[in-house]
C-alpha positions as CSV (number, residue, x, y, z in Angstrom):
1,M,0.0,0.0,0.0
2,R,1.3,3.4,-0.9
3,T,1.6,5.7,2.1
4,A,2.0,9.0,0.4
5,R,3.3,11.9,2.5
6,M,3.9,9.6,5.5
7,Q,6.9,11.7,6.4
8,L,6.7,15.4,7.2
9,K,8.1,17.6,4.4
10,R,10.9,19.8,5.5
11,G,10.8,23.1,3.7
12,W,13.2,26.0,3.7
13,V,12.7,28.3,6.6
14,P,13.5,32.0,6.1
15,R,16.3,33.5,8.2
16,V,14.9,35.8,10.8
17,A,16.2,37.3,14.0
18,F,16.4,34.9,16.8
19,C,16.9,35.6,20.5
20,V,17.0,32.8,23.1
21,A,15.6,35.2,25.7
22,A,12.3,35.7,23.8
23,A,9.1,35.2,25.6
24,G,10.8,35.0,28.9
25,L,12.0,31.5,28.4
26,A,15.8,31.8,28.5
27,G,17.4,29.5,31.0
28,A,14.1,27.8,31.8
29,A,14.4,24.6,33.7
30,T,12.1,21.6,33.6
31,P,10.6,20.5,37.0
32,G,12.3,17.3,38.1
33,F,15.2,17.8,35.7
34,P,17.3,20.8,36.9
35,Q,20.2,21.9,34.7
36,S,22.4,21.9,37.8
37,A,22.0,18.2,38.0
38,A,22.9,17.6,34.4
39,P,26.0,15.5,33.6
40,P,29.0,17.7,32.5
41,A,28.7,16.6,28.8
42,V,25.0,17.7,28.8
43,K,25.8,21.0,30.5
44,E,28.4,21.7,27.8
45,L,25.8,21.0,25.1
46,I,23.3,23.2,26.8
47,A,25.8,26.0,26.6
48,R,26.5,25.3,22.9
49,L,22.7,25.7,22.2
50,R,23.3,29.4,23.1
51,S,26.2,29.8,20.6
52,A,26.2,32.7,18.2
53,K,26.8,30.2,15.4
54,A,23.7,28.5,13.9
55,D,25.6,25.4,12.9
56,E,27.0,25.0,16.5
57,R,23.5,25.3,17.9
58,T,22.3,22.7,15.4
59,R,25.1,20.3,16.2
60,A,24.5,20.7,19.9
61,A,20.8,19.7,19.5
62,C,21.8,16.7,17.4
63,D,24.3,15.6,20.1
64,L,21.6,15.9,22.8
65,A,19.3,13.7,20.7
66,K,21.9,11.0,20.8
67,R,21.7,11.0,24.6
68,G,18.0,10.3,24.7
69,G,16.5,10.5,28.2
70,K,19.8,11.5,29.7
71,A,19.4,14.9,28.0
72,A,16.2,15.6,30.0
73,P,17.9,18.5,31.9
74,A,18.2,20.3,28.6
75,I,14.4,20.3,27.9
76,G,14.0,23.9,28.9
77,V,16.7,25.2,26.6
78,L,15.6,22.8,23.8
79,I,12.1,24.3,24.1
80,E,13.6,27.8,23.7
81,T,15.5,26.6,20.6
82,L,12.3,25.4,18.8
83,A,11.9,29.0,17.7
84,D,15.3,29.1,16.0
85,P,14.8,29.0,12.2
86,A,18.3,29.7,11.0
87,P,18.9,27.5,7.9
88,V,21.8,25.1,8.3
89,D,23.2,22.5,6.0
90,R,21.7,19.1,7.0
91,R,25.2,17.5,6.8
92,V,26.1,19.3,10.0
93,C,24.2,16.5,11.8
94,H,24.0,13.9,9.1
95,P,27.1,13.7,6.9
96,E,25.6,10.9,5.0
97,S,22.9,13.2,3.6
98,M,24.8,13.8,0.4
99,H,21.7,14.2,-1.7
100,E,19.5,16.2,0.7
101,S,19.1,19.7,-0.6
102,D,16.7,21.0,2.0
103,P,18.4,22.7,5.0
104,T,17.7,21.9,8.6
105,S,17.7,24.3,11.5
106,P,18.5,24.4,15.2
107,G,14.7,24.5,15.9
108,Q,14.1,21.3,13.9
109,Q,16.9,19.5,15.5
110,A,15.8,20.7,18.9
111,A,12.4,19.1,18.2
112,A,14.2,15.8,17.3
113,A,16.1,15.9,20.6
114,L,12.9,16.4,22.5
115,I,11.4,13.4,20.8
116,A,14.5,11.4,21.7
117,I,14.1,12.5,25.4
118,G,10.6,11.1,25.3
119,S,7.7,11.5,27.7
120,P,9.3,14.1,30.0
121,A,9.1,16.5,27.0
122,L,5.4,16.0,26.4
123,E,4.0,18.8,28.6
124,P,6.6,21.4,27.6
125,L,5.9,20.6,24.0
126,I,2.2,21.0,24.5
127,A,2.8,24.4,26.1
128,A,5.0,25.4,23.1
129,L,1.9,25.1,20.9
130,T,0.9,28.5,22.3
131,D,4.3,30.1,22.0
132,P,4.1,33.6,20.4
133,R,6.7,32.5,17.9
134,W,5.1,30.6,15.1
135,V,8.3,28.6,14.2
136,A,8.3,27.2,17.8
137,R,4.6,26.2,17.4
138,K,5.4,24.5,14.1
139,N,8.3,22.5,15.4
140,A,6.4,21.6,18.6
141,A,3.5,20.2,16.5
142,W,5.8,17.9,14.5
143,A,7.5,16.7,17.7
144,L,4.2,15.9,19.4
145,G,3.2,13.7,16.4
146,A,6.5,11.9,16.5
147,L,6.4,11.5,20.3
148,D,3.3,9.3,19.8
149,D,1.4,10.2,23.0
150,R,-2.3,10.6,22.5
151,R,-2.5,13.2,25.3
152,A,-1.4,15.6,22.6
153,V,-4.6,15.1,20.5
154,D,-6.7,17.8,21.9
155,P,-4.0,20.5,21.9
156,L,-3.1,19.5,18.3
157,M,-6.7,19.8,17.2
158,R,-6.7,23.4,18.6
159,A,-3.5,24.0,16.6
160,L,-5.4,23.2,13.4
161,K,-6.9,26.7,13.8
162,D,-3.5,28.4,14.2
163,A,-3.1,31.6,12.2
164,E,0.1,30.2,10.5
165,A,-0.4,27.7,7.8
166,G,2.9,25.9,8.6
167,V,1.6,25.2,12.1
168,R,-1.7,23.9,10.8
169,H,0.1,21.6,8.3
170,N,2.3,20.1,11.0
171,A,-0.6,19.7,13.4
172,A,-2.5,17.8,10.7
173,W,0.5,15.5,10.1
174,A,0.8,14.9,13.8
175,L,-2.8,14.0,14.2
176,G,-2.5,11.4,11.4
177,A,0.7,10.0,13.1
178,L,-1.1,9.7,16.4
179,D,-3.9,7.8,14.6
180,D,-6.8,8.8,17.0
181,S,-10.3,8.9,15.6
182,R,-11.2,11.8,17.8
183,A,-9.4,14.0,15.3
184,V,-11.6,13.1,12.4
185,P,-14.1,16.0,12.6
186,A,-11.3,18.6,13.0
187,L,-9.3,17.1,10.1
188,L,-12.4,17.1,7.9
189,S,-12.8,20.8,8.6
190,T,-9.2,21.3,7.6
191,L,-10.0,20.0,4.1
192,S,-11.4,23.5,3.6
193,D,-8.3,25.2,4.9
194,P,-7.1,28.1,2.7
195,D,-3.7,26.6,2.5
196,A,-3.2,23.7,0.0
197,E,-0.4,22.1,2.0
198,A,-2.6,22.0,5.1
199,R,-5.5,20.5,3.1
200,A,-3.2,17.8,1.6
201,Q,-1.8,16.9,5.0
202,A,-5.3,16.7,6.5
203,A,-6.3,14.3,3.6
204,W,-3.2,12.1,4.4
205,A,-4.0,12.1,8.1
206,L,-7.6,11.0,7.5
207,G,-6.3,8.1,5.4
208,A,-3.8,7.2,8.1
209,I,-6.6,7.2,10.8
210,D,-8.7,5.0,8.5
211,D,-12.1,6.0,9.7
212,R,-15.1,5.8,7.3
213,R,-16.6,9.0,8.6
214,A,-14.0,10.7,6.4
215,T,-15.3,9.1,3.1
216,E,-17.7,11.9,2.1
217,G,-15.3,14.7,2.8
218,L,-12.4,13.0,1.0
219,S,-14.6,12.3,-1.9
220,R,-15.4,16.0,-2.2
221,A,-11.6,16.7,-1.9
222,L,-11.1,14.8,-5.2
223,K,-12.3,18.0,-6.8
224,D,-10.0,20.3,-4.9
225,R,-8.3,23.0,-7.0
226,D,-4.9,21.7,-5.9
227,A,-3.5,18.5,-7.5
228,E,-1.6,17.4,-4.5
229,V,-4.8,17.6,-2.4
230,R,-6.6,15.5,-4.9
231,E,-3.8,12.9,-5.0
232,Q,-3.7,12.7,-1.2
233,A,-7.5,12.4,-1.1
234,A,-7.4,9.5,-3.5
235,W,-4.7,7.7,-1.5
236,A,-6.7,8.2,1.7
237,L,-9.9,6.8,0.1
238,G,-8.0,3.8,-1.0
239,A,-6.4,3.4,2.5
240,I,-9.9,3.6,4.1
241,G,-11.4,1.1,1.7
242,D,-15.0,2.3,1.9
243,P,-16.9,1.2,-1.3
244,R,-19.0,4.3,-1.1
245,A,-16.0,6.2,-2.5
246,A,-16.1,4.3,-5.8
247,P,-18.3,6.7,-7.8
248,A,-16.2,9.7,-6.9
249,L,-13.0,7.8,-7.7
250,V,-14.3,6.6,-11.1
251,E,-15.1,10.3,-11.9
252,A,-11.6,11.3,-10.7
253,A,-10.0,8.8,-13.0
254,R,-10.4,11.5,-15.7
255,D,-8.4,14.0,-13.7
256,P,-6.0,16.1,-15.9
257,E,-3.0,15.3,-13.7
258,R,-1.2,12.1,-14.3
259,E,-0.2,11.5,-10.6
260,V,-3.7,12.0,-9.5
261,R,-5.0,9.5,-12.0
262,R,-2.3,7.0,-11.0
263,Q,-3.4,7.3,-7.3
264,V,-7.0,7.0,-8.2
265,I,-6.4,3.8,-10.1
266,W,-4.5,2.4,-7.1
267,A,-7.4,3.4,-4.8
268,L,-10.0,1.7,-7.0
269,G,-7.9,-1.4,-6.9
270,A,-7.7,-1.2,-3.1
271,L,-11.5,-0.9,-3.0
272,S,-11.9,-4.1,-5.0
273,K,-9.9,-6.3,-2.6
């Protein structure tokens, strides 16, 4: 079965001013994980997260991710770093990524480190969904989906109404990753989002959740003005496997875009099994 858009797309993030003291978060500690109790190596990495050099901040976040739960004393500073959008060559952390053209950022790698730390990062990440800096909210939403804790479902559903399209996009992905049917009505509403990326991600999420309540909305999405949304809707309908989608898929087999038609044919085949 094709699982289109299973992975979160990483797009280029514009360079903007970044200050670790923004929103009063600088030096924040996480209850139960004081920075003073951190091992020396973790303390050093926390200090490097505040470097003036973006590549140094990024590498520090990557190194903290390798320490997993032992990096818990860094949660507060990693939460600060979620808002850091400075573009950095992905090979700073992953030298093997020779063919990856999209840059990473300290904020993205901080999110990955928080995922590696695990459940102690859950509540701080949920709180970050209301951070005044949209990049922090965007990275927090992605991390919550990858953290795979369904306590994040309600906060992520609220994030589907965020003013920033990138946050809504990541929240939709996260809800699909969490695979909780409570999110179906909110994701169906997101199929009408003004941003095509958010609509496409909502369509994928509905297919990932695999709930037949989504059939009607996804069938309508086969006529979306954006080809990627139509392609994702076709995949989702095939993944759900509700025969009520057949008439809409047959009509969509005449779509002007080849990739949409290919996905529709796959979906029709999935319905016949």
